[in-house]
matplotlib code that plots the C-alpha trace (Angstrom):
import matplotlib.pyplot as plt

x = [-7.8, -10.4, -10.2, -12.3, -10.2, -7.0, -5.0, -3.9, -1.5, -2.3, 0.0, -1.2, -4.6, -6.0, -7.6, -8.1, -7.0, -6.0, -9.3, -11.3, -9.3, -9.7, -13.4, -13.7, -11.6, -13.2, -16.7, -15.4, -14.4, -10.6, -9.1, -7.0, -4.1, -4.0, -1.0, -0.6, 0.7, -2.8, -4.0, -7.2, -8.3, -7.4, -9.4, -12.4, -12.0, -11.6, -14.8, -16.6, -15.4, -16.3, -19.8, -20.3, -19.3, -15.7, -12.4, -9.7, -7.0, -4.7, -1.3, 0.3, 2.9, 5.6, 6.7, 10.1, 10.9, 11.8, 10.6, 7.2, 6.8, 8.0, 5.5, 2.6, 3.6, 4.0, 0.5, -1.0, 0.6, -0.3, -3.9, -4.9, -2.2, -1.1, -0.4, -1.2, -0.9, 0.8, -0.4, 2.3, 0.2, 1.7, 3.0, 3.7, 3.5, 4.8, 5.7, 7.7, 10.2, 13.7, 14.8, 12.7, 15.1, 12.7, 15.4, 13.7, 10.6, 12.7, 14.1, 10.6, 9.4, 12.4, 11.9, 8.2, 7.7, 10.9, 12.4, 8.9, 8.2, 11.7, 11.0, 7.6, 9.0, 11.7, 9.1, 7.1, 9.9, 10.8, 7.2, 6.4, 9.7, 9.2, 5.5, 6.3, 3.3, 2.3, 1.5, 3.0, 1.0, 2.5, 1.0, 3.3, 1.8, 1.5, 4.5, 6.3, 5.6, 6.4, 8.1, 6.2, 7.7, 7.6, 7.5, 11.1, 11.7, 8.2, 8.5, 11.9, 10.7, 7.7, 9.9, 12.1, 9.1, 8.4, 11.9, 11.9, 8.7, 9.7, 12.9, 11.0, 8.7, 11.6, 13.7, 10.7, 10.1, 13.7, 13.8, 10.4, 8.9, 5.7, 5.4, 2.9, 3.5, 1.3, 2.0, -0.7, -0.1, -3.0, -3.7, -5.9, -7.6, -9.4, -6.9, -4.9, -1.8, -2.4, -2.7, 1.0, 2.0, 3.6, 4.7, 2.0, 2.2, 2.0, -0.7, -3.2, -2.7, -2.8, -5.8, -7.7, -6.7, -7.8, -11.0, -11.8, -10.8, -10.3, -12.3, -13.1, -10.4, -12.9, -11.8, -8.3, -9.8, -11.6, -8.3, -6.6, -9.4, -9.1, -5.4, -5.8, -8.8, -6.7, -5.7, -2.6, -0.7, -1.2, 0.5, -1.1, 1.8, 0.7, -2.4, -2.6, -5.8, -7.3, -10.2, -11.4, -11.6, -8.0, -5.3, -2.7]
y = [-17.2, -14.8, -11.1, -10.6, -9.3, -9.0, -5.8, -4.2, -1.3, 0.8, 3.4, 6.0, 5.6, 9.1, 8.6, 6.2, 2.6, 3.0, 4.6, 2.0, -0.8, 0.5, 0.7, -2.7, -4.4, -2.9, -3.8, -7.4, -6.9, -6.0, -3.2, -0.8, 1.6, 4.3, 6.3, 9.2, 12.8, 14.4, 13.7, 15.7, 13.3, 10.3, 11.5, 11.9, 8.3, 7.1, 8.8, 7.3, 3.8, 4.3, 5.5, 2.3, 0.2, -0.4, 0.1, 2.3, 4.7, 7.0, 8.7, 11.3, 9.4, 10.2, 6.9, 8.3, 8.6, 5.3, 6.5, 7.3, 3.7, 2.3, 4.6, 3.1, -0.4, 0.7, 2.3, -1.0, -3.1, -0.5, 0.1, -3.4, -5.7, -7.4, -6.9, -9.3, -7.4, -4.4, -2.9, -0.7, 1.4, 4.9, 6.0, 8.8, 8.9, 12.3, 10.8, 12.6, 11.9, 11.4, 14.2, 16.7, 16.1, 16.4, 15.1, 16.3, 14.3, 11.2, 11.5, 11.8, 8.7, 6.8, 7.9, 7.2, 4.3, 2.3, 3.6, 3.9, 0.2, -0.7, 1.2, -0.3, -3.8, -2.9, -1.7, -5.0, -7.7, -7.8, -8.4, -10.8, -12.8, -13.1, -14.2, -16.4, -15.1, -12.0, -10.7, -7.9, -6.6, -3.9, -1.8, -1.9, -1.1, -2.5, -0.4, -2.9, -5.6, -3.9, -0.8, 2.3, 5.5, 8.5, 6.3, 5.2, 6.2, 5.4, 2.0, 1.4, 1.9, -0.4, -3.1, -2.8, -3.4, -6.6, -8.0, -6.9, -8.6, -11.8, -12.1, -11.4, -14.2, -16.6, -15.6, -16.0, -19.5, -20.4, -18.9, -20.5, -17.3, -17.9, -14.3, -14.2, -11.7, -10.3, -7.7, -5.8, -4.5, -2.0, -0.5, 2.6, 2.9, 6.0, 7.7, 10.8, 9.5, 11.6, 14.7, 14.5, 14.9, 18.4, 17.9, 19.6, 17.4, 14.1, 15.4, 16.0, 12.7, 10.5, 12.3, 11.7, 7.9, 7.7, 9.5, 7.0, 3.7, 4.0, 1.7, 2.2, 1.7, -0.7, -3.2, -3.2, -3.3, -6.4, -8.0, -7.0, -8.6, -11.8, -12.0, -11.5, -14.1, -16.8, -19.8, -19.0, -21.8, -20.2, -17.2, -15.6, -13.8, -11.6, -9.8, -7.9, -5.8, -3.3, -2.2, -4.9, -2.2, -1.0, -2.7, -2.5]
z = [10.5, 9.1, 8.8, 11.9, 14.8, 12.9, 13.5, 10.2, 9.7, 6.5, 5.0, 2.4, 4.2, 3.7, 0.4, -2.5, -2.1, 1.5, 2.6, 0.8, 2.2, 5.8, 5.5, 3.8, 6.5, 9.4, 8.0, 8.1, 11.8, 11.5, 13.6, 11.6, 12.4, 9.7, 8.6, 6.2, 6.4, 6.3, 9.9, 9.3, 6.5, 8.7, 11.6, 9.3, 8.1, 11.7, 12.6, 9.6, 10.7, 14.3, 13.3, 11.3, 14.4, 13.5, 15.3, 14.1, 15.2, 13.2, 13.4, 11.2, 9.2, 6.8, 5.4, 4.4, 8.1, 9.8, 13.2, 11.9, 10.6, 14.0, 15.7, 13.7, 14.8, 18.4, 18.2, 17.0, 19.7, 22.4, 21.3, 20.2, 21.7, 18.5, 14.8, 12.1, 8.7, 7.3, 4.0, 2.5, 0.1, 0.2, -3.3, -5.7, -9.5, -10.9, -14.3, -16.9, -19.7, -18.4, -20.6, -18.6, -15.8, -12.9, -10.6, -7.3, -8.3, -9.1, -5.5, -4.0, -5.8, -4.6, -1.0, -0.9, -3.3, -2.2, 1.0, 2.5, 1.7, 3.1, 6.4, 6.6, 6.4, 8.8, 11.3, 11.4, 11.0, 14.6, 15.7, 12.9, 13.4, 17.1, 16.8, 13.7, 11.8, 10.0, 6.5, 4.4, 1.5, -0.9, -3.6, -6.7, -10.2, -13.6, -14.1, -11.9, -14.4, -17.8, -19.0, -19.9, -21.6, -19.4, -16.3, -16.0, -12.3, -11.2, -12.8, -11.4, -7.9, -8.5, -10.1, -7.0, -4.7, -6.7, -6.1, -2.5, -1.6, -3.5, -1.4, 1.7, 0.9, 0.2, 3.2, 5.5, 4.2, 4.7, 8.2, 9.1, 10.3, 8.4, 7.0, 4.1, 1.3, -1.4, -4.1, -5.9, -9.4, -10.1, -13.5, -13.7, -10.2, -9.0, -6.7, -6.2, -8.2, -11.2, -9.0, -8.3, -12.0, -12.5, -16.1, -18.1, -21.1, -19.1, -16.7, -19.5, -21.1, -18.1, -16.6, -19.8, -19.7, -16.1, -16.7, -19.4, -17.8, -13.9, -11.7, -8.0, -5.3, -3.7, -6.3, -4.7, -1.3, -2.2, -3.2, 0.0, 1.9, -0.2, 0.5, 4.2, 4.4, 2.8, 5.0, 7.2, 5.4, 2.1, 0.4, -2.6, -3.8, -6.8, -8.0, -11.2, -11.2, -13.5, -15.7, -18.1, -20.8, -20.5, -22.5, -19.7]

ax = plt.figure().add_subplot(projection="3d")
ax.plot(x, y, z, "-o")
ax.set_aspect("equal")
plt.show()
């Protein structure tokens, strides 16, 4: 089944990878349901998509709230009559040394980067299980593949996403529910991730790194489209994507 006419939920859709993916998929004929906290930005993206001839709706969404995730799925089913894919893309990266003890930021990363993915999966599993098809795509990070100093908690949440998605793939195969999974591990991609860093020493260094190496979020959107467009009997489970000039 091609991208055309597929219904796709996207979280973290108000900028960066989420926005680029929404526009990429709708240009190929998909219908998207966009979730993020900043509804005004979502409404602008929806307007852009509609002006380009695509179909999109949006809902203010806090992925750390289970009801908000359920509401996104409900909107997809009510507005478009089906749901084929969820792209769990919301994330935070306020990196800092563990010794800085930014515990509140640790908790925010756990809530958004891990709990948000768990709630996103929980919101679609009943539909995907009943219809015996569906696809879950999640944004992890190269920090979900290897350890980086000053990124312990961020990396821990992204490693957890890797394990979670792998088990989802295995269990779906055993249960014969035909749910495809893909995890994307981006390196330096243009986004708002760096804007969340409050530790002054970290912010300067990571901003400089991103300014030197970052590539367009459209590169990740292309990968998402590729994963969705694969044959229904094929799972492409992992993609590591980053600038060719960066030694990630």
